[in-house]
C-alpha positions as CSV (number, residue, x, y, z in Angstrom):
1,M,135.7,86.6,93.8
2,H,139.5,86.6,94.5
3,R,141.7,89.2,96.6
4,V,144.9,90.5,94.1
5,G,147.8,89.6,96.4
6,L,147.5,86.8,97.9
7,P,148.4,83.1,97.4
8,P,146.1,81.0,95.5
9,H,145.8,78.5,98.8
10,L,144.4,81.7,100.6
11,N,142.2,83.0,98.0
12,E,141.0,79.3,97.8
13,T,140.0,79.3,101.6
14,W,138.8,83.3,101.9
15,T,136.4,82.3,98.9
16,M,135.3,79.4,100.8
17,K,134.6,81.7,103.9
18,R,132.9,84.1,102.3
19,H,130.3,82.3,100.6
20,Q,129.8,79.9,103.9
21,F,129.0,83.4,105.8
22,E,127.2,85.0,103.1
23,R,123.7,86.5,104.2
24,H,120.3,86.0,102.4
25,Y,116.8,87.2,103.6
26,V,114.8,85.6,101.3
27,N,114.5,82.3,102.7
28,R,112.9,84.2,105.7
29,T,110.0,86.1,103.6
30,G,107.4,83.3,104.7
31,W,107.8,83.1,108.2
32,L,108.5,86.7,108.8
33,R,105.1,87.8,106.6
34,A,103.1,85.6,108.9
35,A,104.6,86.5,112.3
36,V,104.6,90.6,111.5
37,L,100.9,90.5,109.7
38,G,99.8,88.5,113.2
39,A,101.7,90.6,115.6
40,N,100.9,94.0,113.6
41,D,96.8,93.2,113.4
42,G,96.9,92.3,117.2
43,I,98.3,95.2,118.2
44,V,96.1,97.4,115.7
45,S,93.2,95.9,115.9
46,V,92.6,95.7,119.9
47,S,94.5,99.0,120.7
48,S,92.3,100.6,118.0
49,L,88.9,98.3,119.9
50,L,89.9,99.7,123.0
51,V,90.5,103.5,122.1
52,G,87.1,103.4,120.3
53,V,85.7,101.5,123.3
54,A,87.7,104.3,125.9
55,A,86.1,107.2,124.2
56,T,82.4,106.5,125.2
57,H,83.8,106.5,128.6
58,V,83.4,102.9,130.2
59,S,85.2,101.7,133.2
60,R,88.2,99.6,133.2
61,G,86.5,96.2,134.0
62,Q,84.7,96.6,130.7
63,A,87.7,97.8,128.4
64,L,89.6,94.9,129.7
65,I,86.6,92.3,128.9
66,V,86.6,94.0,125.4
67,A,90.1,93.7,125.2
68,V,90.2,90.2,126.0
69,A,87.5,89.4,123.3
70,G,89.1,91.2,120.9
71,L,92.0,89.1,121.4
72,V,90.2,85.8,121.4
73,G,87.9,86.6,118.3
74,G,90.8,88.0,116.3
75,A,93.2,85.0,117.3
76,M,90.5,82.6,116.2
77,S,89.5,84.6,113.0
78,M,93.6,84.6,111.9
79,A,93.6,81.2,112.7
80,A,90.8,80.3,110.6
81,G,91.3,82.3,107.7
82,E,94.9,81.4,107.7
83,F,93.9,77.8,107.7
84,V,90.9,78.0,105.4
85,S,93.7,80.3,102.7
86,V,96.4,77.4,103.0
87,S,94.5,75.2,103.0
88,S,93.0,76.2,99.8
89,Q,96.5,76.6,98.5
90,A,97.7,73.1,99.7
91,D,94.7,71.7,97.6
92,S,95.6,73.3,94.3
93,E,99.4,72.2,95.0
94,R,98.1,68.4,95.3
95,S,96.1,69.0,92.4
96,D,98.8,70.1,90.2
97,L,101.3,67.4,91.4
98,E,98.8,64.9,90.3
99,R,98.4,65.9,87.1
100,E,102.2,66.2,86.8
101,R,102.3,62.7,87.8
102,L,99.8,61.8,85.7
103,E,102.1,63.6,82.4
104,L,105.0,62.0,83.3
105,A,103.3,58.5,83.6
106,A,101.7,59.0,80.3
107,D,104.5,60.5,78.5
108,E,107.9,61.3,79.9
109,P,109.8,62.0,77.0
110,S,107.7,65.3,76.2
111,E,107.8,65.9,80.0
112,R,111.7,65.6,79.5
113,A,111.9,68.1,76.5
114,E,109.5,70.5,78.5
115,L,112.0,70.4,81.3
116,A,114.9,70.7,79.1
117,A,113.3,73.9,77.4
118,I,112.4,75.7,80.6
119,Y,116.7,75.5,81.1
120,V,117.4,76.5,77.6
121,Q,114.9,79.6,78.8
122,R,117.3,80.2,81.8
123,G,120.1,80.5,79.9
124,L,121.7,76.7,79.1
125,E,122.8,75.4,75.8
126,P,120.1,73.0,74.7
127,A,122.5,70.2,74.6
128,L,123.2,70.8,78.6
129,A,120.0,71.4,79.5
130,E,119.0,68.2,78.0
131,Q,121.9,66.2,79.8
132,V,120.5,68.3,83.3
133,A,116.8,67.3,82.7
134,V,117.6,63.8,82.0
135,Q,120.0,63.4,85.1
136,L,117.3,65.3,87.3
137,M,114.6,62.9,86.0
138,R,116.5,59.8,86.8
139,R,116.9,61.0,90.1
140,D,113.4,62.3,90.9
141,A,111.1,63.4,88.0
142,L,108.2,64.1,89.6
143,A,110.5,66.7,92.3
144,A,112.2,68.1,89.2
145,H,109.2,69.0,87.7
146,A,107.6,70.4,90.7
147,R,110.3,72.9,91.4
148,D,111.4,73.7,88.3
149,E,108.0,73.9,86.1
150,L,105.6,74.7,89.0
151,G,107.9,76.6,91.3
152,L,107.0,74.4,93.9
153,S,109.6,72.9,96.5
154,A,109.5,71.2,100.2
155,V,110.7,74.3,102.0
156,H,107.7,76.3,100.5
157,R,105.2,73.7,101.0
158,A,101.6,74.9,102.2
159,R,101.3,73.9,105.6
160,P,97.6,74.9,107.0
161,L,97.8,73.8,110.4
162,Q,101.4,75.2,111.1
163,A,100.3,78.6,108.8
164,A,97.0,78.7,111.5
165,L,98.8,78.2,114.8
166,A,101.5,80.7,113.8
167,S,98.8,83.6,112.7
168,A,97.0,82.8,116.0
169,S,100.1,82.7,118.1
170,S,101.2,86.2,116.8
171,F,98.0,88.0,116.8
172,A,97.8,87.1,120.7
173,A,101.0,88.0,121.2
174,G,100.6,91.7,119.7
175,A,97.2,92.0,121.0
176,A,98.1,91.2,124.2
177,L,100.6,94.6,124.7
178,P,97.9,97.1,124.5
179,L,95.8,94.7,127.2
180,L,98.8,95.1,129.5
181,V,98.7,98.6,128.7
182,V,95.0,99.1,130.2
183,L,96.0,97.0,133.3
184,C,98.9,99.5,134.2
185,S,97.7,102.8,132.8
186,P,95.4,105.1,134.8
187,A,92.4,105.2,134.2
188,A,92.2,109.4,133.5
189,A,94.9,108.9,131.1
190,L,93.8,105.6,129.4
191,I,93.2,107.1,125.6
192,P,96.7,108.6,125.4
193,V,98.8,106.4,127.1
194,L,96.9,103.4,125.0
195,A,97.7,105.3,121.5
196,A,101.2,106.4,122.8
197,S,102.0,102.9,123.6
198,S,100.5,100.8,121.0
199,L,102.5,103.1,118.4
200,L,105.6,102.7,120.0
201,F,104.8,99.0,119.7
202,L,104.1,99.1,115.9
203,A,107.1,101.3,115.4
204,L,109.4,98.8,117.4
205,L,107.7,95.8,115.6
206,G,108.4,97.3,111.9
207,G,111.5,98.1,112.8
208,L,112.6,94.3,113.7
209,A,110.8,93.3,111.3
210,A,112.4,95.3,108.5
211,R,116.0,94.6,110.1
212,A,115.3,90.6,109.8
213,G,114.2,90.9,106.7
214,G,117.3,93.2,105.2
215,A,115.0,96.1,104.8
216,P,115.0,100.0,105.5
217,I,114.3,100.1,109.1
218,A,113.3,103.6,109.3
219,A,110.7,103.5,106.5
220,A,109.3,100.0,107.4
221,A,108.5,102.0,111.2
222,V,107.0,105.2,109.8
223,R,104.9,103.3,107.6
224,V,103.2,100.8,110.6
225,T,102.9,103.5,112.7
226,F,101.4,105.7,110.1
227,W,98.3,103.1,109.1
228,G,98.1,102.1,113.1
229,A,97.6,106.0,113.9
230,L,95.1,106.3,111.5
231,A,93.3,103.2,112.3
232,M,93.2,104.3,116.2
233,A,92.0,107.9,115.0
234,L,89.0,106.4,113.2
235,T,88.3,104.4,115.9
236,A,88.2,106.8,118.6
237,A,85.8,109.0,116.3
238,V,83.3,106.5,115.9
239,G,83.4,106.0,119.9
240,S,83.2,109.7,120.5
241,A,80.4,109.7,117.8
242,F,78.1,106.6,119.8
243,S,79.2,108.6,123.0
244,T,77.4,111.9,122.4
245,F,74.1,110.3,120.4
246,A,74.0,107.6,123.7
């Protein structure tokens, strides 16, 4: 894209700067999803748990014990679940790569034709697709097939331990917010203060996540706040019911 009225050398400079400062959000989706999911779960889980427990008229000390137990148990649950899930994904990736490595060793010409066919489907002319396949396979055949046939790349490779630590940390960070509210708020107004502050935290989290991902801020904030309010309302109803029958 060129600007009308600019000399050729300035047009080239403007085009280069434009491409240098282009902002894309797709490369953030992996870590953004994990961070938002963990923090959101931490806020919703612990605040809902606290609202439900507070509805049974427990003391502040008992509420704090519940909050800490929810934080630790939830963080470990997130870490274990994420580790198992991403480990299964990593196992599948390794299996696919090993299968591809064996196929390349057994019949490289067929694999090259398969790669060229992929490029033809993407819009290249057959002759050019063949040249691209030859050059990419000459450099790293397995990497070319992993990227273009299997959709795997080093950037998006499954990392179980990293995913587990990220999920546990983000959950603990989110869960710490309602725990701090319990420490600071008056006991008589614990439920309304906790509910209002947790919904505020959720709205801010949803807005920040939307901004980081380039999505509409208001819609994201409303969405996460609605589900958080629903979760707290249900747990408060359960706590009140148990308090009545106790």
